N, C-alpha and C positions, 0 to 999 in steps of 0.2 A: 630657315632659322626662326625660332619660335620667338614669339613677342616677351617684351619684358613683363614680369609681374605688374598687374595694375593696369595694363594696357587696355583702354575701353575699346579702342578700335579693333582689336583682336577679338574682343567678346562679340561686338557687332558682326563683324565678318563671320564668326563661326555661326550665329544665327542664320545668316543667309546661306552659308554653305549646308548647314542641317536642312534647312527647306528645301533646297536644290536636291539633295540627296533623297530626302523623302518624296519629292515629286517624281524622280526617276524610278524609284522603286514602285511606287503605286501605278505608273503606267508602263512598267516592265521595260523600262529603258528605250522605248521606241523613239522618242523625240531626241534623246542623247544620240542614238544610233544614226538619226538623220543628220544631226549637227555634224557628227565625226565624218559621215560620208560627204557632206558639203566641205569640211576642211580638207578632206582627202582629195576631193575633185579640185579644188584649188591649188593643193600642193601638186597635182598631176599636171595642172595647167601652167606651173613655174610662178605662181603668185609669190613674190618675195615674203610678205607676211605669212603665209601659210607655211612655207619652207622654213622659216624660223621656228615658228610654232612647233612644227613636227619634229625638227631636229633637236630643239630645247627639251622636248618630252622624251625623245628616244634616246639621246645622247647627253643630255644635261646641257645647261648653260656653260659658255666657256668661261674660265676664269678672267677676272677683271684684272689687267695689269696697271700698274702704277710706276711711273718714272720719276725719280727724283734727280735734280741736277743743282749744283751748287754755282755760286758765283767764281769764275776763275781767279778774282783777286781775293776772294774769301771762300776757299772751297769747304765742303762739308766734311766734317771728321765723324767718322762712324766708330765707337768703341764698344765692343761686344766682349762679354766674358761668360765663359761656362764653367760651371763649377759641378764636379763629380764627386759626390761622396759615397764610398763603399762602406758598407755595414756588414756585419756578420749576420747571416740568417738564423731566425730563431726556429726551433722545432718545437711544435705543441706537445704537451705532455699527455 
């Protein structure tokens, strides 16, 4: 998700990201490949942190779930309304 407009932390992070990308290009990705190899070695050895990193990159992070519960004496009331408006299509002349 992108940062909100005016978010100074996002601008600082982009500077770091750009510097890393530049370094990777300048050395033809050699150290990047070494890092990826170490990550995959840890993954193959069953390191939980490495498994999480690889799976998040390959499959995406799992969706966060939220449970909402009410008090039995004062239950939650959820009211939802859906409005559908049908309009006639317009044809450009």
